[in-house]
mmCIF file as Biopython writes it, N, C-alpha, C and O atoms, coordinates in Angstrom:
data_model
#
loop_
_atom_site.group_PDB
_atom_site.id
_atom_site.type_symbol
_atom_site.label_atom_id
_atom_site.label_alt_id
_atom_site.label_comp_id
_atom_site.label_asym_id
_atom_site.label_entity_id
_atom_site.label_seq_id
_atom_site.pdbx_PDB_ins_code
_atom_site.Cartn_x
_atom_site.Cartn_y
_atom_site.Cartn_z
_atom_site.occupancy
_atom_site.B_iso_or_equiv
_atom_site.auth_seq_id
_atom_site.auth_asym_id
_atom_site.pdbx_PDB_model_num
ATOM 1   N N  . MET A ? 1  ? 9.867   8.301  2.387   1.0 0.0 1  A 1 
ATOM 2   C CA . MET A ? 1  ? 10.308  6.832  2.504   1.0 0.0 1  A 1 
ATOM 3   C C  . MET A ? 1  ? 9.607   5.845  3.226   1.0 0.0 1  A 1 
ATOM 4   O O  . MET A ? 1  ? 9.584   5.967  4.450   1.0 0.0 1  A 1 
ATOM 5   N N  . ALA A ? 2  ? 8.874   4.629  2.560   1.0 0.0 2  A 1 
ATOM 6   C CA . ALA A ? 2  ? 8.564   4.100  3.830   1.0 0.0 2  A 1 
ATOM 7   C C  . ALA A ? 2  ? 9.789   3.054  3.611   1.0 0.0 2  A 1 
ATOM 8   O O  . ALA A ? 2  ? 10.346  2.698  2.573   1.0 0.0 2  A 1 
ATOM 9   N N  . ASP A ? 3  ? 10.022  2.660  5.084   1.0 0.0 3  A 1 
ATOM 10  C CA . ASP A ? 3  ? 10.729  1.660  5.672   1.0 0.0 3  A 1 
ATOM 11  C C  . ASP A ? 3  ? 10.405  0.220  5.923   1.0 0.0 3  A 1 
ATOM 12  O O  . ASP A ? 3  ? 11.121  -0.601 6.496   1.0 0.0 3  A 1 
ATOM 13  N N  . HIS A ? 4  ? 9.471   0.077  5.519   1.0 0.0 4  A 1 
ATOM 14  C CA . HIS A ? 4  ? 8.659   -1.136 5.465   1.0 0.0 4  A 1 
ATOM 15  C C  . HIS A ? 4  ? 7.851   -1.215 4.199   1.0 0.0 4  A 1 
ATOM 16  O O  . HIS A ? 4  ? 7.273   -0.184 3.855   1.0 0.0 4  A 1 
ATOM 17  N N  . SER A ? 5  ? 7.721   -2.345 3.421   1.0 0.0 5  A 1 
ATOM 18  C CA . SER A ? 5  ? 6.849   -2.338 2.253   1.0 0.0 5  A 1 
ATOM 19  C C  . SER A ? 5  ? 6.563   -4.102 2.080   1.0 0.0 5  A 1 
ATOM 20  O O  . SER A ? 5  ? 7.401   -5.001 2.134   1.0 0.0 5  A 1 
ATOM 21  N N  . LEU A ? 6  ? 5.162   -4.194 1.869   1.0 0.0 6  A 1 
ATOM 22  C CA . LEU A ? 6  ? 4.970   -5.665 1.564   1.0 0.0 6  A 1 
ATOM 23  C C  . LEU A ? 6  ? 5.200   -6.039 0.391   1.0 0.0 6  A 1 
ATOM 24  O O  . LEU A ? 6  ? 4.849   -7.150 -0.007  1.0 0.0 6  A 1 
ATOM 25  N N  . ILE A ? 7  ? 5.830   -5.168 -0.355  1.0 0.0 7  A 1 
ATOM 26  C CA . ILE A ? 7  ? 6.121   -5.535 -2.011  1.0 0.0 7  A 1 
ATOM 27  C C  . ILE A ? 7  ? 7.596   -6.774 -1.466  1.0 0.0 7  A 1 
ATOM 28  O O  . ILE A ? 7  ? 8.521   -6.581 -0.677  1.0 0.0 7  A 1 
ATOM 29  N N  . GLU A ? 8  ? 7.237   -7.999 -2.303  1.0 0.0 8  A 1 
ATOM 30  C CA . GLU A ? 8  ? 8.131   -8.994 -1.966  1.0 0.0 8  A 1 
ATOM 31  C C  . GLU A ? 8  ? 9.473   -9.135 -2.038  1.0 0.0 8  A 1 
ATOM 32  O O  . GLU A ? 8  ? 10.271  -9.789 -1.366  1.0 0.0 8  A 1 
ATOM 33  N N  . TRP A ? 9  ? 9.621   -8.195 -3.245  1.0 0.0 9  A 1 
ATOM 34  C CA . TRP A ? 9  ? 11.134  -7.975 -3.764  1.0 0.0 9  A 1 
ATOM 35  C C  . TRP A ? 9  ? 11.626  -6.828 -3.369  1.0 0.0 9  A 1 
ATOM 36  O O  . TRP A ? 9  ? 12.384  -6.272 -4.163  1.0 0.0 9  A 1 
ATOM 37  N N  . THR A ? 10 ? 11.339  -6.142 -2.030  1.0 0.0 10 A 1 
ATOM 38  C CA . THR A ? 10 ? 11.736  -5.002 -1.535  1.0 0.0 10 A 1 
ATOM 39  C C  . THR A ? 10 ? 11.530  -4.884 -0.404  1.0 0.0 10 A 1 
ATOM 40  O O  . THR A ? 10 ? 10.604  -5.484 0.143   1.0 0.0 10 A 1 
ATOM 41  N N  . ASP A ? 11 ? 12.714  -3.710 0.519   1.0 0.0 11 A 1 
ATOM 42  C CA . ASP A ? 11 ? 12.368  -3.380 2.092   1.0 0.0 11 A 1 
ATOM 43  C C  . ASP A ? 11 ? 11.691  -2.115 2.111   1.0 0.0 11 A 1 
ATOM 44  O O  . ASP A ? 11 ? 11.075  -1.819 3.135   1.0 0.0 11 A 1 
ATOM 45  N N  . ALA A ? 12 ? 11.712  -1.186 0.974   1.0 0.0 12 A 1 
ATOM 46  C CA . ALA A ? 12 ? 11.444  0.312  1.390   1.0 0.0 12 A 1 
ATOM 47  C C  . ALA A ? 12 ? 11.056  0.773  0.010   1.0 0.0 12 A 1 
ATOM 48  O O  . ALA A ? 12 ? 11.360  0.196  -1.034  1.0 0.0 12 A 1 
ATOM 49  N N  . THR A ? 13 ? 10.388  1.817  0.116   1.0 0.0 13 A 1 
ATOM 50  C CA . THR A ? 13 ? 9.596   2.318  -1.250  1.0 0.0 13 A 1 
ATOM 51  C C  . THR A ? 13 ? 9.857   3.785  -1.348  1.0 0.0 13 A 1 
ATOM 52  O O  . THR A ? 13 ? 9.900   4.320  -0.240  1.0 0.0 13 A 1 
ATOM 53  N N  . TRP A ? 14 ? 10.033  4.542  -2.305  1.0 0.0 14 A 1 
ATOM 54  C CA . TRP A ? 14 ? 10.242  6.255  -2.007  1.0 0.0 14 A 1 
ATOM 55  C C  . TRP A ? 14 ? 9.433   6.723  -3.334  1.0 0.0 14 A 1 
ATOM 56  O O  . TRP A ? 14 ? 9.725   6.263  -4.437  1.0 0.0 14 A 1 
ATOM 57  N N  . ASN A ? 15 ? 8.496   7.578  -3.165  1.0 0.0 15 A 1 
ATOM 58  C CA . ASN A ? 15 ? 7.933   8.213  -4.327  1.0 0.0 15 A 1 
ATOM 59  C C  . ASN A ? 15 ? 8.445   9.987  -4.199  1.0 0.0 15 A 1 
ATOM 60  O O  . ASN A ? 15 ? 8.018   10.971 -3.596  1.0 0.0 15 A 1 
ATOM 61  N N  . PRO A ? 16 ? 9.591   9.698  -5.139  1.0 0.0 16 A 1 
ATOM 62  C CA . PRO A ? 16 ? 10.114  11.244 -4.963  1.0 0.0 16 A 1 
ATOM 63  C C  . PRO A ? 16 ? 9.258   12.143 -5.811  1.0 0.0 16 A 1 
ATOM 64  O O  . PRO A ? 16 ? 9.599   13.302 -5.574  1.0 0.0 16 A 1 
ATOM 65  N N  . ILE A ? 17 ? 8.683   12.117 -6.339  1.0 0.0 17 A 1 
ATOM 66  C CA . ILE A ? 17 ? 7.793   12.776 -7.383  1.0 0.0 17 A 1 
ATOM 67  C C  . ILE A ? 17 ? 6.146   12.541 -7.188  1.0 0.0 17 A 1 
ATOM 68  O O  . ILE A ? 17 ? 5.593   11.481 -7.480  1.0 0.0 17 A 1 
ATOM 69  N N  . THR A ? 18 ? 5.443   13.738 -6.631  1.0 0.0 18 A 1 
ATOM 70  C CA . THR A ? 18 ? 3.838   13.622 -6.492  1.0 0.0 18 A 1 
ATOM 71  C C  . THR A ? 18 ? 3.190   14.739 -7.240  1.0 0.0 18 A 1 
ATOM 72  O O  . THR A ? 18 ? 3.768   15.826 -7.220  1.0 0.0 18 A 1 
ATOM 73  N N  . GLY A ? 19 ? 2.107   14.625 -7.875  1.0 0.0 19 A 1 
ATOM 74  C CA . GLY A ? 19 ? 1.514   15.077 -8.696  1.0 0.0 19 A 1 
ATOM 75  C C  . GLY A ? 19 ? 1.306   15.086 -10.034 1.0 0.0 19 A 1 
ATOM 76  O O  . GLY A ? 19 ? 2.340   14.729 -10.599 1.0 0.0 19 A 1 
ATOM 77  N N  . CYS A ? 20 ? 0.383   15.348 -10.837 1.0 0.0 20 A 1 
ATOM 78  C CA . CYS A ? 20 ? 0.436   15.319 -12.241 1.0 0.0 20 A 1 
ATOM 79  C C  . CYS A ? 20 ? -0.461  16.086 -12.914 1.0 0.0 20 A 1 
ATOM 80  O O  . CYS A ? 20 ? -1.221  16.811 -12.272 1.0 0.0 20 A 1 
ATOM 81  N N  . SER A ? 21 ? -0.501  16.046 -14.127 1.0 0.0 21 A 1 
ATOM 82  C CA . SER A ? 21 ? -1.751  16.475 -15.013 1.0 0.0 21 A 1 
ATOM 83  C C  . SER A ? 21 ? -2.511  15.542 -15.942 1.0 0.0 21 A 1 
ATOM 84  O O  . SER A ? 21 ? -2.021  14.675 -16.666 1.0 0.0 21 A 1 
ATOM 85  N N  . VAL A ? 22 ? -3.866  15.884 -15.792 1.0 0.0 22 A 1 
ATOM 86  C CA . VAL A ? 22 ? -4.824  14.671 -16.768 1.0 0.0 22 A 1 
ATOM 87  C C  . VAL A ? 22 ? -4.709  15.249 -18.179 1.0 0.0 22 A 1 
ATOM 88  O O  . VAL A ? 22 ? -4.997  16.343 -18.664 1.0 0.0 22 A 1 
ATOM 89  N N  . VAL A ? 23 ? -4.250  14.263 -18.602 1.0 0.0 23 A 1 
ATOM 90  C CA . VAL A ? 23 ? -3.958  14.047 -20.176 1.0 0.0 23 A 1 
ATOM 91  C C  . VAL A ? 23 ? -4.354  13.349 -21.216 1.0 0.0 23 A 1 
ATOM 92  O O  . VAL A ? 23 ? -3.962  13.492 -22.374 1.0 0.0 23 A 1 
ATOM 93  N N  . SER A ? 24 ? -5.315  12.411 -20.724 1.0 0.0 24 A 1 
ATOM 94  C CA . SER A ? 24 ? -6.452  11.841 -21.391 1.0 0.0 24 A 1 
ATOM 95  C C  . SER A ? 24 ? -7.199  10.821 -20.914 1.0 0.0 24 A 1 
ATOM 96  O O  . SER A ? 24 ? -6.880  10.232 -19.881 1.0 0.0 24 A 1 
ATOM 97  N N  . PRO A ? 25 ? -8.021  10.585 -21.457 1.0 0.0 25 A 1 
ATOM 98  C CA . PRO A ? 25 ? -9.624  9.753  -20.976 1.0 0.0 25 A 1 
ATOM 99  C C  . PRO A ? 25 ? -8.982  8.460  -19.807 1.0 0.0 25 A 1 
ATOM 100 O O  . PRO A ? 25 ? -9.576  8.383  -18.731 1.0 0.0 25 A 1 
ATOM 101 N N  . GLY A ? 26 ? -8.230  7.845  -19.967 1.0 0.0 26 A 1 
ATOM 102 C CA . GLY A ? 26 ? -7.535  6.965  -19.194 1.0 0.0 26 A 1 
ATOM 103 C C  . GLY A ? 26 ? -7.181  7.450  -17.834 1.0 0.0 26 A 1 
ATOM 104 O O  . GLY A ? 26 ? -7.138  6.572  -16.972 1.0 0.0 26 A 1 
ATOM 105 N N  . CYS A ? 27 ? -6.941  8.557  -17.496 1.0 0.0 27 A 1 
ATOM 106 C CA . CYS A ? 27 ? -6.480  9.290  -16.449 1.0 0.0 27 A 1 
ATOM 107 C C  . CYS A ? 27 ? -7.712  8.849  -15.164 1.0 0.0 27 A 1 
ATOM 108 O O  . CYS A ? 27 ? -7.438  8.533  -14.006 1.0 0.0 27 A 1 
ATOM 109 N N  . THR A ? 28 ? -9.019  8.938  -15.742 1.0 0.0 28 A 1 
ATOM 110 C CA . THR A ? 28 ? -10.057 9.064  -15.072 1.0 0.0 28 A 1 
ATOM 111 C C  . THR A ? 28 ? -9.822  7.945  -14.042 1.0 0.0 28 A 1 
ATOM 112 O O  . THR A ? 28 ? -10.284 8.171  -12.923 1.0 0.0 28 A 1 
ATOM 113 N N  . ASN A ? 29 ? -9.117  6.655  -14.248 1.0 0.0 29 A 1 
ATOM 114 C CA . ASN A ? 29 ? -8.986  5.315  -13.741 1.0 0.0 29 A 1 
ATOM 115 C C  . ASN A ? 29 ? -7.663  5.467  -12.768 1.0 0.0 29 A 1 
ATOM 116 O O  . ASN A ? 29 ? -7.131  4.568  -12.117 1.0 0.0 29 A 1 
ATOM 117 N N  . CYS A ? 30 ? -7.329  6.677  -12.839 1.0 0.0 30 A 1 
ATOM 118 C CA . CYS A ? 30 ? -5.894  6.770  -11.925 1.0 0.0 30 A 1 
ATOM 119 C C  . CYS A ? 30 ? -6.223  6.773  -10.299 1.0 0.0 30 A 1 
ATOM 120 O O  . CYS A ? 30 ? -6.957  7.472  -9.601  1.0 0.0 30 A 1 
ATOM 121 N N  . TYR A ? 31 ? -5.245  5.554  -9.999  1.0 0.0 31 A 1 
ATOM 122 C CA . TYR A ? 31 ? -5.500  5.354  -8.551  1.0 0.0 31 A 1 
ATOM 123 C C  . TYR A ? 31 ? -4.751  6.273  -7.841  1.0 0.0 31 A 1 
ATOM 124 O O  . TYR A ? 31 ? -5.062  6.469  -6.666  1.0 0.0 31 A 1 
ATOM 125 N N  . ALA A ? 32 ? -3.478  7.098  -8.510  1.0 0.0 32 A 1 
ATOM 126 C CA . ALA A ? 32 ? -2.688  7.839  -7.532  1.0 0.0 32 A 1 
ATOM 127 C C  . ALA A ? 32 ? -3.586  9.236  -7.219  1.0 0.0 32 A 1 
ATOM 128 O O  . ALA A ? 32 ? -3.503  9.756  -6.106  1.0 0.0 32 A 1 
ATOM 129 N N  . MET A ? 33 ? -4.509  9.848  -8.338  1.0 0.0 33 A 1 
ATOM 130 C CA . MET A ? 33 ? -4.944  10.803 -8.195  1.0 0.0 33 A 1 
ATOM 131 C C  . MET A ? 33 ? -6.168  10.741 -7.049  1.0 0.0 33 A 1 
ATOM 132 O O  . MET A ? 33 ? -6.359  11.559 -6.148  1.0 0.0 33 A 1 
ATOM 133 N N  . ARG A ? 34 ? -6.895  9.606  -7.329  1.0 0.0 34 A 1 
ATOM 134 C CA . ARG A ? 34 ? -8.138  9.071  -6.316  1.0 0.0 34 A 1 
ATOM 135 C C  . ARG A ? 34 ? -7.393  9.505  -4.965  1.0 0.0 34 A 1 
ATOM 136 O O  . ARG A ? 34 ? -7.623  10.567 -4.387  1.0 0.0 34 A 1 
ATOM 137 N N  . LEU A ? 35 ? -6.480  8.551  -4.541  1.0 0.0 35 A 1 
ATOM 138 C CA . LEU A ? 35 ? -5.917  8.494  -3.476  1.0 0.0 35 A 1 
ATOM 139 C C  . LEU A ? 35 ? -5.353  9.793  -2.846  1.0 0.0 35 A 1 
ATOM 140 O O  . LEU A ? 35 ? -5.527  9.947  -1.637  1.0 0.0 35 A 1 
ATOM 141 N N  . ALA A ? 36 ? -4.699  10.732 -3.547  1.0 0.0 36 A 1 
ATOM 142 C CA . ALA A ? 36 ? -4.318  12.098 -3.238  1.0 0.0 36 A 1 
ATOM 143 C C  . ALA A ? 36 ? -5.390  12.970 -3.052  1.0 0.0 36 A 1 
ATOM 144 O O  . ALA A ? 36 ? -5.262  14.071 -2.517  1.0 0.0 36 A 1 
ATOM 145 N N  . GLY A ? 37 ? -6.294  12.584 -3.412  1.0 0.0 37 A 1 
ATOM 146 C CA . GLY A ? 37 ? -7.759  13.347 -3.100  1.0 0.0 37 A 1 
ATOM 147 C C  . GLY A ? 37 ? -8.682  13.181 -2.551  1.0 0.0 37 A 1 
ATOM 148 O O  . GLY A ? 37 ? -9.784  13.727 -2.610  1.0 0.0 37 A 1 
ATOM 149 N N  . THR A ? 38 ? -8.068  11.954 -1.630  1.0 0.0 38 A 1 
ATOM 150 C CA . THR A ? 38 ? -9.221  11.366 -0.696  1.0 0.0 38 A 1 
ATOM 151 C C  . THR A ? 38 ? -8.536  10.872 0.506   1.0 0.0 38 A 1 
ATOM 152 O O  . THR A ? 38 ? -8.735  11.587 1.489   1.0 0.0 38 A 1 
ATOM 153 N N  . ARG A ? 39 ? -7.796  9.864  0.701   1.0 0.0 39 A 1 
ATOM 154 C CA . ARG A ? 39 ? -7.311  9.229  1.694   1.0 0.0 39 A 1 
ATOM 155 C C  . ARG A ? 39 ? -5.886  10.413 2.290   1.0 0.0 39 A 1 
ATOM 156 O O  . ARG A ? 39 ? -5.747  10.764 3.462   1.0 0.0 39 A 1 
ATOM 157 N N  . LEU A ? 40 ? -5.195  10.737 1.397   1.0 0.0 40 A 1 
ATOM 158 C CA . LEU A ? 40 ? -4.081  11.312 1.430   1.0 0.0 40 A 1 
ATOM 159 C C  . LEU A ? 40 ? -3.976  12.704 1.287   1.0 0.0 40 A 1 
ATOM 160 O O  . LEU A ? 40 ? -2.869  13.243 1.292   1.0 0.0 40 A 1 
ATOM 161 N N  . LYS A ? 41 ? -5.159  13.425 1.144   1.0 0.0 41 A 1 
ATOM 162 C CA . LYS A ? 41 ? -5.378  14.738 0.947   1.0 0.0 41 A 1 
ATOM 163 C C  . LYS A ? 41 ? -4.740  16.183 1.968   1.0 0.0 41 A 1 
ATOM 164 O O  . LYS A ? 41 ? -4.491  17.354 1.678   1.0 0.0 41 A 1 
ATOM 165 N N  . HIS A ? 42 ? -4.652  15.385 3.239   1.0 0.0 42 A 1 
ATOM 166 C CA . HIS A ? 42 ? -3.733  15.965 4.313   1.0 0.0 42 A 1 
ATOM 167 C C  . HIS A ? 42 ? -2.513  15.796 4.460   1.0 0.0 42 A 1 
ATOM 168 O O  . HIS A ? 42 ? -1.742  16.466 5.148   1.0 0.0 42 A 1 
ATOM 169 N N  . HIS A ? 43 ? -2.288  14.857 3.791   1.0 0.0 43 A 1 
ATOM 170 C CA . HIS A ? 43 ? -0.649  14.312 3.735   1.0 0.0 43 A 1 
ATOM 171 C C  . HIS A ? 43 ? 0.263   15.762 3.276   1.0 0.0 43 A 1 
ATOM 172 O O  . HIS A ? 43 ? -0.072  16.479 2.333   1.0 0.0 43 A 1 
ATOM 173 N N  . PRO A ? 44 ? 1.323   15.978 4.049   1.0 0.0 44 A 1 
ATOM 174 C CA . PRO A ? 44 ? 2.308   17.260 3.432   1.0 0.0 44 A 1 
ATOM 175 C C  . PRO A ? 44 ? 2.567   16.957 1.946   1.0 0.0 44 A 1 
ATOM 176 O O  . PRO A ? 44 ? 2.575   17.953 1.223   1.0 0.0 44 A 1 
ATOM 177 N N  . SER A ? 45 ? 2.779   15.780 1.359   1.0 0.0 45 A 1 
ATOM 178 C CA . SER A ? 45 ? 3.096   15.617 0.335   1.0 0.0 45 A 1 
ATOM 179 C C  . SER A ? 45 ? 2.370   15.638 -0.899  1.0 0.0 45 A 1 
ATOM 180 O O  . SER A ? 45 ? 2.821   15.802 -2.033  1.0 0.0 45 A 1 
ATOM 181 N N  . ARG A ? 46 ? 0.929   15.412 -0.453  1.0 0.0 46 A 1 
ATOM 182 C CA . ARG A ? 46 ? -0.357  15.499 -1.439  1.0 0.0 46 A 1 
ATOM 183 C C  . ARG A ? 46 ? -0.994  16.417 -1.229  1.0 0.0 46 A 1 
ATOM 184 O O  . ARG A ? 46 ? -1.645  16.852 -2.179  1.0 0.0 46 A 1 
ATOM 185 N N  . ALA A ? 47 ? -1.087  17.078 0.027   1.0 0.0 47 A 1 
ATOM 186 C CA . ALA A ? 47 ? -2.178  18.127 0.150   1.0 0.0 47 A 1 
ATOM 187 C C  . ALA A ? 47 ? -2.241  19.340 -1.025  1.0 0.0 47 A 1 
ATOM 188 O O  . ALA A ? 47 ? -1.235  20.046 -0.957  1.0 0.0 47 A 1 
ATOM 189 N N  . GLY A ? 48 ? -2.878  19.617 -1.743  1.0 0.0 48 A 1 
ATOM 190 C CA . GLY A ? 48 ? -3.303  20.789 -2.100  1.0 0.0 48 A 1 
ATOM 191 C C  . GLY A ? 48 ? -3.008  20.290 -4.006  1.0 0.0 48 A 1 
ATOM 192 O O  . GLY A ? 48 ? -3.227  21.090 -4.915  1.0 0.0 48 A 1 
ATOM 193 N N  . LEU A ? 49 ? -2.559  19.029 -4.211  1.0 0.0 49 A 1 
ATOM 194 C CA . LEU A ? 49 ? -2.581  18.189 -5.891  1.0 0.0 49 A 1 
ATOM 195 C C  . LEU A ? 49 ? -3.654  18.202 -6.608  1.0 0.0 49 A 1 
ATOM 196 O O  . LEU A ? 49 ? -3.630  18.297 -7.835  1.0 0.0 49 A 1 
ATOM 197 N N  . THR A ? 50 ? -4.574  18.120 -6.002  1.0 0.0 50 A 1 
ATOM 198 C CA . THR A ? 50 ? -6.135  17.895 -6.401  1.0 0.0 50 A 1 
ATOM 199 C C  . THR A ? 50 ? -7.245  19.058 -6.042  1.0 0.0 50 A 1 
ATOM 200 O O  . THR A ? 50 ? -7.191  19.782 -5.048  1.0 0.0 50 A 1 
ATOM 201 N N  . VAL A ? 51 ? -8.097  19.078 -6.896  1.0 0.0 51 A 1 
ATOM 202 C CA . VAL A ? 51 ? -9.172  20.014 -6.641  1.0 0.0 51 A 1 
ATOM 203 C C  . VAL A ? 51 ? -10.730 18.695 -6.858  1.0 0.0 51 A 1 
ATOM 204 O O  . VAL A ? 51 ? -10.830 17.697 -7.572  1.0 0.0 51 A 1 
ATOM 205 N N  . ASP A ? 52 ? -11.472 19.188 -6.102  1.0 0.0 52 A 1 
ATOM 206 C CA . ASP A ? 52 ? -12.621 18.194 -5.851  1.0 0.0 52 A 1 
ATOM 207 C C  . ASP A ? 52 ? -13.630 18.554 -6.943  1.0 0.0 52 A 1 
ATOM 208 O O  . ASP A ? 52 ? -13.998 19.708 -7.162  1.0 0.0 52 A 1 
ATOM 209 N N  . THR A ? 53 ? -14.085 17.368 -7.673  1.0 0.0 53 A 1 
ATOM 210 C CA . THR A ? 53 ? -15.106 18.079 -8.851  1.0 0.0 53 A 1 
ATOM 211 C C  . THR A ? 53 ? -16.434 16.792 -8.468  1.0 0.0 53 A 1 
ATOM 212 O O  . THR A ? 53 ? -16.296 15.856 -7.681  1.0 0.0 53 A 1 
ATOM 213 N N  . LYS A ? 54 ? -17.442 17.055 -9.139  1.0 0.0 54 A 1 
ATOM 214 C CA . LYS A ? 54 ? -18.712 15.937 -9.077  1.0 0.0 54 A 1 
ATOM 215 C C  . LYS A ? 54 ? -18.424 14.678 -9.643  1.0 0.0 54 A 1 
ATOM 216 O O  . LYS A ? 54 ? -19.221 13.751 -9.499  1.0 0.0 54 A 1 
ATOM 217 N N  . ALA A ? 55 ? -16.979 14.493 -10.506 1.0 0.0 55 A 1 
ATOM 218 C CA . ALA A ? 55 ? -16.606 13.254 -10.901 1.0 0.0 55 A 1 
ATOM 219 C C  . ALA A ? 55 ? -15.641 12.607 -9.716  1.0 0.0 55 A 1 
ATOM 220 O O  . ALA A ? 55 ? -15.221 11.477 -9.966  1.0 0.0 55 A 1 
ATOM 221 N N  . GLY A ? 56 ? -15.316 13.093 -8.684  1.0 0.0 56 A 1 
ATOM 222 C CA . GLY A ? 56 ? -14.446 12.876 -7.572  1.0 0.0 56 A 1 
ATOM 223 C C  . GLY A ? 56 ? -13.020 14.113 -8.137  1.0 0.0 56 A 1 
ATOM 224 O O  . GLY A ? 56 ? -13.068 15.083 -8.893  1.0 0.0 56 A 1 
ATOM 225 N N  . PRO A ? 57 ? -11.969 13.549 -7.422  1.0 0.0 57 A 1 
ATOM 226 C CA . PRO A ? 57 ? -10.338 14.371 -7.070  1.0 0.0 57 A 1 
ATOM 227 C C  . PRO A ? 57 ? -9.781  14.167 -8.509  1.0 0.0 57 A 1 
ATOM 228 O O  . PRO A ? 57 ? -9.566  13.118 -9.117  1.0 0.0 57 A 1 
ATOM 229 N N  . VAL A ? 58 ? -9.580  15.659 -8.941  1.0 0.0 58 A 1 
ATOM 230 C CA . VAL A ? 58 ? -8.535  15.666 -10.079 1.0 0.0 58 A 1 
ATOM 231 C C  . VAL A ? 58 ? -7.271  16.465 -10.082 1.0 0.0 58 A 1 
ATOM 232 O O  . VAL A ? 58 ? -7.164  17.572 -9.553  1.0 0.0 58 A 1 
ATOM 233 N N  . TRP A ? 59 ? -6.505  15.950 -10.591 1.0 0.0 59 A 1 
ATOM 234 C CA . TRP A ? 59 ? -4.876  16.400 -10.669 1.0 0.0 59 A 1 
ATOM 235 C C  . TRP A ? 59 ? -5.156  18.092 -10.890 1.0 0.0 59 A 1 
ATOM 236 O O  . TRP A ? 59 ? -6.041  18.409 -11.685 1.0 0.0 59 A 1 
ATOM 237 N N  . ASN A ? 60 ? -4.499  19.006 -10.278 1.0 0.0 60 A 1 
ATOM 238 C CA . ASN A ? 60 ? -4.477  20.116 -10.985 1.0 0.0 60 A 1 
ATOM 239 C C  . ASN A ? 60 ? -3.516  20.716 -11.669 1.0 0.0 60 A 1 
ATOM 240 O O  . ASN A ? 60 ? -3.447  21.890 -12.033 1.0 0.0 60 A 1 
ATOM 241 N N  . GLY A ? 61 ? -2.642  19.677 -11.848 1.0 0.0 61 A 1 
ATOM 242 C CA . GLY A ? 61 ? -1.076  20.061 -12.699 1.0 0.0 61 A 1 
ATOM 243 C C  . GLY A ? 61 ? 0.138   20.244 -11.989 1.0 0.0 61 A 1 
ATOM 244 O O  . GLY A ? 61 ? 1.278   20.128 -12.437 1.0 0.0 61 A 1 
ATOM 245 N N  . GLU A ? 62 ? -0.263  20.579 -10.688 1.0 0.0 62 A 1 
ATOM 246 C CA . GLU A ? 62 ? 1.017   20.854 -10.022 1.0 0.0 62 A 1 
ATOM 247 C C  . GLU A ? 62 ? 1.882   19.477 -9.880  1.0 0.0 62 A 1 
ATOM 248 O O  . GLU A ? 62 ? 1.240   18.440 -9.712  1.0 0.0 62 A 1 
ATOM 249 N N  . VAL A ? 63 ? 3.271   19.416 -9.938  1.0 0.0 63 A 1 
ATOM 250 C CA . VAL A ? 63 ? 4.099   18.619 -9.639  1.0 0.0 63 A 1 
ATOM 251 C C  . VAL A ? 63 ? 5.162   18.991 -8.505  1.0 0.0 63 A 1 
ATOM 252 O O  . VAL A ? 63 ? 5.668   20.110 -8.423  1.0 0.0 63 A 1 
ATOM 253 N N  . ARG A ? 64 ? 5.438   17.965 -7.668  1.0 0.0 64 A 1 
ATOM 254 C CA . ARG A ? 64 ? 6.539   18.363 -6.621  1.0 0.0 64 A 1 
ATOM 255 C C  . ARG A ? 64 ? 7.229   17.425 -6.356  1.0 0.0 64 A 1 
ATOM 256 O O  . ARG A ? 64 ? 6.764   16.285 -6.346  1.0 0.0 64 A 1 
ATOM 257 N N  . PHE A ? 65 ? 8.686   17.732 -6.038  1.0 0.0 65 A 1 
ATOM 258 C CA . PHE A ? 65 ? 9.962   16.649 -6.021  1.0 0.0 65 A 1 
ATOM 259 C C  . PHE A ? 65 ? 9.730   16.862 -4.431  1.0 0.0 65 A 1 
ATOM 260 O O  . PHE A ? 65 ? 9.285   17.882 -3.905  1.0 0.0 65 A 1 
ATOM 261 N N  . ASN A ? 66 ? 10.118  15.710 -3.808  1.0 0.0 66 A 1 
ATOM 262 C CA . ASN A ? 66 ? 9.926   15.397 -2.383  1.0 0.0 66 A 1 
ATOM 263 C C  . ASN A ? 66 ? 11.377  14.983 -1.857  1.0 0.0 66 A 1 
ATOM 264 O O  . ASN A ? 66 ? 11.720  13.801 -1.835  1.0 0.0 66 A 1 
ATOM 265 N N  . GLU A ? 67 ? 12.178  15.982 -1.451  1.0 0.0 67 A 1 
ATOM 266 C CA . GLU A ? 67 ? 13.463  15.675 -1.087  1.0 0.0 67 A 1 
ATOM 267 C C  . GLU A ? 67 ? 13.585  14.812 0.244   1.0 0.0 67 A 1 
ATOM 268 O O  . GLU A ? 67 ? 14.439  13.930 0.330   1.0 0.0 67 A 1 
ATOM 269 N N  . GLN A ? 68 ? 12.757  15.080 1.211   1.0 0.0 68 A 1 
ATOM 270 C CA . GLN A ? 68 ? 12.929  14.296 2.392   1.0 0.0 68 A 1 
ATOM 271 C C  . GLN A ? 68 ? 12.635  13.148 2.068   1.0 0.0 68 A 1 
ATOM 272 O O  . GLN A ? 68 ? 12.691  12.239 2.896   1.0 0.0 68 A 1 
#
């Protein structure tokens, strides 16, 4: 959980589910997939959720529930 948020209507955020599967051409523009495979690829909740391709990171289909 992020204890501080710049979103004006909330004080904190929490993403309990991470990961996904590519299901349509629209997934090509997924910001979460790109972040999980670049800046956040070594973060414990995102590590190993993408595979590198010539077009950039792509979800590998694994989905995780992050209890912490």
